[in-house]
Structure formats: C-alpha cells, structure tokens
C-alpha angles and dihedrals in degrees: 000000000000094000128115115258126219091254092056090050091050092050091050091048090050092051091049091050092049093048100045106022128227097273093057092045091049092051090046090053091049091050092048091049090051091051092051091048091050090048092052091048091051093050096049121086121266095257092054090047091057092050091047091051090049091052091050091051091050091050091048091050092048092048093050091046090052090049091050090051092050095051097069090049092056091048090052092052092051095051 
C-alpha cells in the first residue's frame, strides 16, 4: 500500500495552487497546449499540415466575425 491516495494528491494540488496562483497555472497550461499542438503539426505529413492550417484560419475568421457582430449589440445596450 505504498501508493498515493486521493487526499495526498489534493493536498499537493492545493499547495501548488497556493504557491503559483491560478493565473500562472492557466498560462502554463496554455503554453503547454500550444507546444503539444505545434509538436503534432510538425509530426503530421505536409498535406495534413495544410488542411490543419486552413481549419485554423477558418476558425480565426469565424471568431473575429462573431466578435464584430457582438460589438454593435453592446454599443446599443449602452446607449
């Protein structure tokens, strides 16, 4: 019975959160996710990379379009 119990893991997680704070952990998670995504893109064949880049551009365009649509609504509410 030399394993780590759930309570020990929770205590360790609490200490880590207290030491580093949630903002730093969130940014660390984002950086780690970006690194994994970059690694996957580098490992996939060229044809798949192009299709992945096209999907990312489409998502970026859709996100910016949604943001542009939301801006006039917020201005109307303020007036």
